[in-house]
N, C-alpha and C positions, 0 to 999 in steps of 0.2 A: 504493500500500500504506500509506503514512504517513497519508494522508487518511482511510483506512477504519478506522483504529484507534479513534477515538472512537465510531464506529457499533458496533463490536464490543463495547465496554464497555456501550454503551446497550442493545444487544440482550440481552447476557448478564445485565445488571442487571435489565432488564424481565422476563425469564423468571423470574429468582429471586424478584422481588417478587410476580409472579402466582402462582407456586407456593406462596409463603408464605401468601398470602390463601386459596388453596384448602385449604391444610393446616389452617387454623383450623376449617373446617367438617367435614373428613374425618378428622383425627387423633383417635383415641380418648383420652379423659382418663385412663383407667386400663385395665389389661388386662381387667377385668371388663366394660368397655364395648365391647370389640372384637367386632363382629358377624362378622368374617371368621375368628374362632377358634372351635374346638369347646370344649365344657365342659372336656374333659381338658386342652387346650392352655392355657386360661385358668388352671386350677389350677397347671399347671407354671410359667407365666409369673409368677403371683403368688408361688409358692414361691421362685422364683429371686430375685424382688425382696426377699423377706424375708431370704434368705441373704445377699444382697449388702449389705443394710443391717443385718445382724446382728440380724434379727428385729424391727426397729422400724418396718417399712413393710408395709402390707397394703392391699388394695383397700378394705376397709371403713373403715380409718383415714382414707384420703384423702377418701372420701365424707362422713365425719362432720366433717371440718375445714371451717372457714370462714375467709375471708381477713381478715387484720387487719394493720395497719401494725406491730404488735408483732413479727410474724414477719419483716418486712422489716428491722427494726432488729437483730434477732438474727442475720440473715444477713450483715449488713455488719460483720463482725468482722475481726480481724487475720489469721485463717486464710484467709478469703476474699480479702482484699487481697493477701496474699503469693502465693497460688496464682494470682491474676489477673495479677500482675506476672510470675510464672513463665510463664503462658500467653502473655503478650505477648512475652516473650523468646524463646519457642519459635516463635510464629507468624511472627515477623519473618524468620528465615532460611528458613522454609517458603515464604513468598510470594516472597522474593527468588530462591529456587531454582526455584519453579514458573514465574515470569514471565520470568526472565532466562537459564534454562538454554540455550535455543537460541542466544542471544547469546554466552554463555560458550563454547559449543562452536564457534561461528563464529570467535571470537577465536583458537581453536587452529589455524585455517587451513583449515577445512572450508567448503564452499559452503553456502548457505542451505538447499538441499534436503537435503543430507547431514546438516547440523546438526540439522534437524528430525527426521530419521530416527534419528540417534544419540541424541536426547533420550528416545527410547522406552525403551531398556533400563534406564537408571537409575530411571525412573519405575516400570517393572515390578518391579524389585528392591525399590523402596520400598513398593509395594503388597503384595508378599509379606511384607516385613518387618513391616508394620502388622498383618497377620493373625497371624503367628507370635508377635510380641512381646506384643501385647495378650492373646493366648490364654495365654501363659506368665505374664503379669502377673496375670491373673485366677486362674490355677491355683495360683500360689504366694502370692497375696494380698500382693504387693509392688509398690509403685509407684516409690519413689525410686530404687532401685538400677537399674531399667530405664531411667529417665529420665537418670540420670547416665551410664550406659553409652552410651546413644544420643547424648547431647550430646557426649561425648568422641569418639565416632566422627565426628561432624559436624565437630568442631574439627580433627581430623586431616585430614579431607577438604578443608576450606577451606585448611589449611596447604599441602596438596599443590597446590591450585589456585593459590595465591598465590606460593609459593616456587619452584616448578619451572617450567622452560621447555619440558619435554618433553610433547608432546600426550598421549601414552599415560598418563603419570603424572597429568596434569591430569584426563584423562577418568576414570581410576580414582578420583580424588578425588570426582567427582560421584556415584559409586556410594556411597561412604562417607557423603557428606552426606545423600543420599536415604534410605538404609537407617537412618541414625542419627536423623535429626530427625523424620521423619514419624510414627513410632509414639509419640513423646513427647506429641503434642497430645491424642489420645484418652486417654492415660494420666493426664495432669494434670487433664483434665476429670473422669475417673472418680474420681480421688483426692479432689477437692473434693466430688463428689456422695456418695461413701462416708462422708464425715465431717461431713455436714450433715443435719439433719432437725428437725422433720417435713417434710411435703410442701412447704408454702409457703416454708419456710426454704431447702430444697434448690432449689426452682425459682428463687427470687430470687438465691441465690448463684451458680447456674449461669448465669443471664442476665447478672448483673453481670460474671462472669468473661469471658464472650464479648464 
């Protein structure tokens, strides 16, 4: 099992790179270029983009823009740097949780098979949390308050994992970590995208953040 781990990373990384290359050719540049959408769906998608960017983005605006290093310089501002550091602070516990959750549960005294099975419920809870929290964030047009709430829940969860010796308390902590930290990643990415424009500034800032 130990010897197969490098191969797992190689296989998963290779699939990701291959998919990224295919995406270059198949991902539409704008909603207006989507061949799989009807005219009505294109209008709705474009309208949503306008609302999300407070009216500053449209399909025609993007097509009329041309790339310039001027947009890149505008994108690399203090706002982008701070939200990129915020994203880094968020993604670190997300990856530690995703990669080491079975090991964390195994340390509670469960066998490897049971540990893998018990890692499913916290991830399912995190999945539901992402859908619900991001929906509420969009509905109420608020990012920071949801991020702070999620980060606080995660801190409480990690405190439960570290300070308690009771397996049930520690396992409960994994739910708080997952539910709290996973929604914050898409929220911070949306926060930066909502506050940058036009198109090439937003694209550069988002790429820099990731």
